[in-house]
TIFI-487177 format. One record per residue (C-alpha): x, y, z negated; residue in one letter. Coordinates in steps of 0.1 Angstrom, whole numbers, plus 5000, padded with zeros to 4 digits. Example, Ala and Ser with C-alpha at 12.3 -4.5 7.8 and 13.67 -1.06 7.14 Angstrom:
<rs>
512349554922A513749894929S
</rs>
This chain:
<rs>
789422923792M789722613812K791922623841K790522563876L791922253894I792022303931L791621993952A793921963982S792921664001C790721574031L788721294040C789121094072A787121364090A790321584089T793021334083S795121424112S796121744093I798821714069L798421814033F800521824002A799421673971T799621973951T797122263947S798722463972S798022274006A800522304031V799322214067F799022294104A797022614098A797022724134D795122424146N792422424117L791822804119Y792422874158K788823034159D789223284132L790423574153K790123914136P788424154158V787324524156V783524514161S780324654148G778524314152Q777624194119H778123794112L775023634101N776523304093E779923154080V781822994108P781622604107A784322434083Q785522084080P782721904059F784921734033A787622004030A788422153996S787522503985G791222623990V791122494026V787722634034K788722974021R789823114053P786423084068Y784823274042F787523544040D787123594078Y783323624074F783723874047N786424094065W784424094098Q781224204079N783324464059F784224614093I780724594105A779424774075L782025044077M781225084113W780225434123P776525484122S774425804131K773325964099V769625974110D769825614123S769525464087H772325224093G772225134131V775825084143P777125344169Y778425194200L779324864181P781224714210H783724994214D786624944190K787725304198N785025464176V785825264145F787225454116G786125784132K783625974108Y782026314111S779126514095S776826304122D778825964118L778925764086Q779625404077P776525184084V775825114048W775625474035L772425474057G770825214037W768325254008K769425253971S767725103941A766425453935F764725463968D763025123965L761825143928F759725453921P759225533883Q755525443881N755325123901G753825283933T754725193969K758225333979P758725544009I759125364044A762625284055W762725564080E761925834055K764426044038N764526084001N764926423987G767126503958T764526523932A766926353906V768926683906C766926973889R769227223900N769227123937I766327193962K764426893976P765526774010G769126854006D770926584025K773926554006R774726203990A773626173954V775325943929L773025923902I770825643884S767025723889G765225453871S763425443838Q764625113830F768325213828T770125523816S772025753835V774925573821A774225293847D776025553872E778925543849L778725213831D779724873845Q777524553845A777824443809F780624673802G781525033796G782625323819P786025323836L787925653834P790925683859D794325813852Q793226173855T790626123829G787326113851I784925833851F784325603881T781025643895R778925343911Y776125293934E774025003948V772524983983R770424724002M769924654041N766324704057K765824314056V765724334017E764124654014Y761024584037D760624234022Y760324403986V758224673998R756024484020N755324213995N754724453965G757724303946Y758924663934Y756224573908N756724263887K753024193885S753224083921N756223843919W755323463928P755023223897S758223063906D760323383917G761023583946V762923403975N764723633998F764923564035P768123444047A767923504084G768523244111N772323264114G772223394148K770323724157D768423774126V770323884094T769623784058G769424034029V772524194021I773424403989E776524623985V777824793955K780425073955A782825233932A783925593936W786625773923R786426153918D789426303935L789226673922R792426603902K794226403927V796926563948D795226653982P798126484001K797026153990F793226183999H793826044034H794325694019R790825684006F787725684025F786126004011T782826184010L782826574005D780226743983N778726453970V776026543942L777026373909V775126393876S776426593849I775526343820P775026593792E772326763811T770226463817C766526423802S765226063799D761726083788K759425783788P757625693816N759225963837S762026003862M765626093848I766826413860V770026583858C771826883867D774226803894C777326933909E779326873940A782626693942T784826493964K785026093959V787025843973G785825473977L788025233953V785924933952G783324753972F781024453967H779224253995I776623973988A774723844017Q772123554018K772523294048T770722984060P773622764051D774122944018F770823014001P773123093969Q774523393989W778123464001V780023693978W783223903983S784824203968T787324463983F789524723966E791625043978Q795224943977V796525193954D794225103924N797024953904L800225033924G800624663934E801024743971D804224813988P802525094008S801725293978T803725613980P806425613952K805325973941D801525883939M800025793905Q798025453909P794325523903S794025303872Y797525203861Y800525403845D803525183841P805125403817E802025363794L802224973800Y806025013786K804925193757K801824993747Y802524643760P800724463733N797524673740V797124533774L797924193763R794924213741A792624403765N793224433802P791924783801A792124993771A793025343758H796725383754P797725333718G794425143711S792324883721N789025093723R787025043754V785425393761P781825463761D779625663782S778925933756G782626013756D782826283785F786426383779N787926043780P791625953779E792925753807P792925393804I795425143817N794324833837V795924523847V794624253870R794523913852L794023683885S796223753914Q794723783950I794823413963P797923323984D796522983993T796122774016P800022784020K801022754059P803522524071A807022654082T806222884113G802522854111E800123164106T799323254070D795523234065Y795823284029S793523574015T796923754011T797923654046G794623744061M794924104044N798024164062K796424064096M793524294091Y795224564079R797824574105E794724554132M793024854116L796525044112K795625414121G792125404104T791625474067V790725104062W794324994065E794425104030H791824844018Y792024484009Q790024174002L790324053966I788523733970G785423543984S783123293965Q780323093979W778522783969P780322443977Q776922243973L774322463988P771822183992S771722173953I768622403942S769622763937A767622733904K769822713874T769122613839P767422853818T769622833787D772123103776N775222933787D776723143815F780122963815G783523143825C784123373795E783023133769D785422863785G782422633796T781422503831E779522763853V775822673854Q775022853886A773322653913G775422523942G778722473924M780622783932P784022813945F786122963928P784122913895Q785623183877C788323463878Q786923653907L786624023896A787124373912N789124573887I787024883894T783624713885M784424413864E787524563846T786424443812Y785224093823H787823963848Q787523603838Y783923623852D782723563889S780123713910C777923403913M778223333875N777123693867C774323713892H772823373881Q771223573854G769023753878A768423433894Q767023293861R765023583859A763223503892G765123743913A767123553934D770623653923F769624013928S770324223898W768724533914I765424343918L765524193882A766524523866A764624783885R761124633895A758424803876F756924623846Q754024813831A754024853792T751524593779P748324803766K747824763728V744324753716A743425023690P743224913654L739624873643T738724863606V736024663594P732824853582K733124703547E736724843545N735525203553K735025443525K
</rs>
């Protein structure tokens, strides 16, 4: 594929800052980024801090990393379970990271795609209403335990197991990773109130989600989580994950998927740990959304803090030594083969995963200056969050449109860029163009990127939202009965 060339110069607007002429800029970071001060706050940011107008993507990156880290903290802020995502004491940093049966992260109070898109196109429940557990046939309705199961007739239950455009991901214990997608009240109410849960109600030019006002009104936000089943993981390591106890997960062999009916399965309770997290937010300045992805630091054993006796979630160095050519050919494969598992294999072998693109370590600071690269900001935030479970999480990267004034509309041809080696077609000229991937959610497509993938939903008229594009109800066209002319009847 084509290599990305990162510009490293500024125009006169910021000419007082010294830059190297290579792709790794070295400059007086403390002057440029002096206002990017990490804080523990439950206050969500509704717009990215102002950046130097003519700066390169590399130089602007810290502003977006800051925005995404602050919003990660806000999303993980404790919230009363029955409040549906309202932060609890958002200005008291002492409550952060403390959860109980009555306090959970803000985003876990949000609605899922299952909540928003009933099976028959009828109006979904109001935001304040609690959904039951009807998708679990062996669990009584009204059970308040979290449920990890797909419930849309437009996808199979494998959607809970399979990655976007890829297969499932078994960890090193041989248990599949689970996924879920949620959205904030702004998006839920917008779709519900306008009837966009039914494609017959979509505007002719597509849905255009609200972006907020950048101040006190938030735009739409979607999050996607990857959960690792911890039942085979030594309990002494569980504290390194944000965990949920007694989560209901589907037993795939038990699921029924009848036409025009809801998928139902038998479910079982287990303990899961958060291993991956996507955030996508639409803002006034960035109508093509701002994107970020986070991971738990023990996924691949790359982090110095990973205990020496802890098996990384998705990587076994001994298997890599034994089968190095397999991973060179396929960044995620069964040991001894290059076969990607499928969701019909319910006793999978562990696969080994490698990261194809490293977490950015640019822009480079001058000697003695603060490091505001992605890796540098990860150190800042993890140190600030020490003593909470979130010290074991890191930002993998941010993406945003460099030219947001360009229409978000993208060409309708089939050229998606990145993996086929061509330029990205997504509106707004994304930075970086490619190679922004979470190893728990884009394991098999690490040359791709958030915006490049989600432009497919934009082309479908769903404003970069795959939830809306894939889950909105579309009635099956009625076919007129075949009539036989009288003269042909016997």
